[in-house]
N, C-alpha and C positions, 0 to 999 in steps of 0.2 A: 206778353205780360199784361194782365188786366187788373192793375192796381187802381183803386178808386180812392181819391183823397179830397176831403172837404175841409176847407180852411176858412174860418170865420164866416160860414155860410149864413146868410140872413135873408128873411123874406118879410116884406111889409105890404099891407094893403092900406093905402092912404097913410094915415098917421099911426096905424095899428101894426105893431111888429108881432109876427106870428112865430118866426123861427129866429132865435137870438144868437147869431154868431157862433154856430156850433163847429167843432173840429172833430173829424173822424177819418181814420185811415183803414181801408179794407184791403187785405192782402190778396195776392193772386190766388184764385181758386178757393177763396174762403167763402163760407156761407154765413152771412150776417143777417140777423133779424132785428128790425126796428119794432119795438113793442111799447105800448102805452095806451092810456084811455083815449076815448074819442076827443078830438080837438087838441091833442098834444103836439101836433106838427109832423107826425111820422109820414103820412101820405103826401103832404106838401113837400117834405124833404125828398121823397122818392120822385115826385113829379119834377122837381128842379133838376135832379140827376138825369132824368129822362129828357129834359128839354121841353116838357109840356107846361112848365111854369117858368117865367122869367125870374132870375135872382135879383135881390135888392142890394146885395153886398157879398164880398168874399169870392172864393174861387172853387171851381169843380175841376178836378183832373181825372181823366180816365186814361190809363197807360201813361204815356209821357206827354199828353196833350192837355192844355187848358181848353175846356169845351164850353165855357160860359156863353159864347155867342154862336155856337154851332146849332143848327136845327136837329131835331131828333134823328132824322135819317142819316146824319153824318157822324153820329156818336157811336155807331156799331153796338147798340144795345137792343135787347128784345124785352118787351113788357107783356106780362100776363095779367089780365084784369079780373076783377071780381065777376064781371058780367059775361065772360067768355068772348064776346064781340065776334062771333062767327057769322059768316055770310049765309043766310038761310037758304038761298037759292042754289048754293054750290054744294057739291059732294065733299066728303071729308078729304079726299085726294085733292080736289080743287082748292079747298080752304088751306090745306097744308102748303101747296105750291104757289099760292097767289102772290105773295111778296116777291118771290123769285121771278115770277112771270112779268110783273110790272117793272122789275129791275133789269129785264132783258136777258136773263140767264138762259144759256142753251138748254134745249129740251132734255138732252142726256144728263146734264148736271142736275136739272130740276128733278128728274125722275130718280136719280141716285140719292139726292138729299131727302126727298120725300120717303123713299124706301127705308133709308137709315132711321129717320125719325119715327116712322111707323113701326119698325122693328123694336126700337128702344121702348116704345110706349104700348106695344101690343095692340096696334090699331089695324093690322093687316085685314082682319075680317070685316072691318067697318068702312073701308075706303070708298065704297060706292054708295054709302048711305048719306042722307042729308041730316043737318043738325036736329030737325024735328023728330027724327027716328032714333035719337040717342038719349041715354040717361044723363043726369047731371054730371056724374063722374066721368062718363065717356066724353062729354062736351069739354070738360076741363082738360082731359088728356089731349084732345085735339088742339085746344088753345095752347097748351104747352108744346105740342108738336110743331105748331106754326112758328113758335119762337125758336125752337131748336134748328129748323131748316135754315135759318139765317146765319147760323154759326157765329153768334155774337161774342163780343168780349165779355159782356155783363148781362146776366138775366135779372130783370126787375119784376118782382111779384107784388101786386097790390091786393092784399086780402083775398087771395084766389079761392079760398075754401069757405068763405062766409055764407055762401048761398046753399051749401050742402047740408044734409042732415048729419047727425052725430056719427053714425056708422060710416057714412061715406067720407066724412072728414078724416076719420082714423085711417081708412084705406088710402086716401089720397096723400096723407102725410108720408106714408110708406112709399108711395109712388114717387113723390118729390125727392125723398131721401135717396132712393135708387137712381133717379135721374141725375142728381148731383154727382153721385159716385161714377156714373157712366160718362157724362159729358165734361166733367172736371172744369167747369167754368166758374167765374166769380158770380155769386148770387147775393142780391140784397132783397130781403123779404119783409114786407110790412104786414103786421097782424095786430089785432087787439087781444088775441087769445094767447095768454102766457104759456099754456100747455103746448101750443104749436111752436112757439119760440124755443121752449126748453128742449123739445124732442128733435127739432130740425137743425138748429143753428150751431156753428162752431163757437160763435160769440153772440151775445145779446146786447143790444143798445136799448136801455130803458129811458124813454122820453117822458117829460112832463112839462106842460105849458110852454113848449118851444125850446126847452133846455134838455141837455143830456144829463140824467141823474147818475148813471153808472154804465160802464162798458166792461163786460167780462164773460168768461165761459159760463155755461149753465150752472156748473157746480159753484163757481165763485159768487154769482149773484144770489144763489140760494143759500149757501153756507155763510157768506160774509157780505150781507147787504150793506151798502155804503150809507144809506139813508133810511129813515122811517118809511118813506114812500115806497122804496124798493122792497123793503121787508114785508109791507102789507100787500104789494101788488104781485110779487112772485111767490107761488106756492098755493096749492089747493087742497083743503081749505086754507085760507090765509092765516098768517101768524097772529097769535093772540098779542095785542098791543094795548097796554094800559098805562096811563100817566101815574107817576109816583114821585115821592120825595126821598132823597137819601138822608138817613138818620141812624146814628149808632150802629153802623155796619150793616144796615138793612135797607131795603127799598120798601117804603111804606105807602100803601095805596090810599085812595080817597076815603074808603070806608073804614080805615084803621087797621086792616090786616096787612101783614108784611111777609116778605121772603128775605133770606140772607142775601147780601150783596155779593155776587161772584167776585172772587179775589182778583181776577184779571182786569177788573174795571176800577179797582181802588185807587190806582195812581192817577186816574183821569177825572175823579169826582170828589166833591167835598160835601160835608154835612150841609143840608139845606138846598142842595142842587135839585132842580126840577128835571126829571128824566122821563123817558118812556121805556118801560120794561117790555121785552118781547120774548115769546116762547112759542115755537111751532107746535102744532098738534101732535107731531111725532114724538115730541120731547115732554109731553104731558099725557099720562096714560094710567089706567087702572093697574094696580100692582100685579105684576106677572103677565101683563098683556102688552108690553112695549116693544118697539123696534130696536131700541138701544138698551144696554145695561151699563149705565154710567158708574163711575167710582162711587162707593157708598157715601163718601164724604161730601159729594156734590149732589146727591139725590135727597130731596126734601119730601117727606110723606105727610099728607094731610087728608083727613076724611071729609068728603064733600057730598052735598046732595045732588042727585041727578035731576036735571030739568027737562031734557029732551034727548032721545036717541034716534040715530038714523042708520038702520042696518043696511050694509052694502055687500052682503055675502060673507067674504072671508075677513071682513073688518066692519067695525061699527064706529060711527062718529058719536061720541058721548059729550053732551053739553052739561057741564057741572057748574054750580054757583060758587064763586070765590070772590070775596069782597063785594058782594051784592051785584055781581055781573056774571054773565055766562062766559065760561072759558071752554073752547072746543078741544077735545082730545081724540086721538085715534087709538082704538082698542083692537089689537090683532088677536086672532083666534078667539072671537068674542064669546062672552057668556051672556045669558039673558039679563037685561037690565031694563027698568022702566022708571018713568018719572016718579020722584019721591024716594027712590032707593038711595041709600048712602053707600059710598064706595071709597076705599082708600086709593088715593091718587099719588103718583110719583111725579114730582117736578124735577126734571133733570137740569139742574142749574149750570152744569158744565157746558150746556149748549144754549144758554140764555143769551139774549142780546140786550144792549142798552143804548139808547139814543138821547141826544140832547133835546129837551122839550122846546128849546128856543130855536135851534138851527135845524133840527131833524137829523143831524149827522151822527154816525155811529161813534160810540165812545170806546170801542175796542182798542186796546193798546197795539 
């Protein structure tokens, strides 16, 4: 069993606290992604789990052991880095088997484990090459293979795809997903890319300024963001978020325009409350070109001027001005539009979000 449990985990550098007493339980064989902007504490948290950073407080358990004071080699973890960290003078075969060699593993066992890792990752044809003869994606597969041969309890990935181009990142996401299905180990994966987190993880941990904002499945953090920060961070393009005031059953924006207050929020707000109204681009769309078809009672139609369009093939992002600000919408099966055109837009208020302007927390009942 490779359960990982963090309890009140804290990291300080001098008087500056970087990670603020976080709690997190990772189940056996679960794929968890730590995601957030630069400086949020995700890589520091991963390095503490690995034993590469001393902890300032709290406990780390791997399996049934508290590993706070154990060196990295005694934690039975394998880490895959952003930089690959391959030995340039060694062949792929030698790189894969090096950790077993220095651990004194018998040659037969080393050959067997290298062969198994090579087969899983499709490296058989590359075993006699050196890293300089490999592409970026091939080097990353070798780095993952070197982690696999150790048969660890936990795999730790620290932004492993950030050095790759967009096409290779997409390919390697698929490789990592296949790898997890085959080796069935616990994975903790750090990334700043929310698309990576959404596509790979069983659950996502969204971090901000050393705190955990929300933990949930990809669907939960997308459909039911717990805070304004999560709502704006998860989703591409991001959610439209605009400050407003509750008045007479409406949310009234700074420029004076308004939208009806969705009924499910009425129990949690009062007239005069300062809120942040949120609507994803999928839920704001030119009439007849939307992903959803909400109940007519919840769909609000307004004609708006187009400011910018971004054609993306089978969809177009349409930026339209509402309350003196650009709101981004997603138009499926697009029709030609250009700046200055006026278009009837549907606001699907059944899928709207409302957050407290003071605390940033969701006001959903």
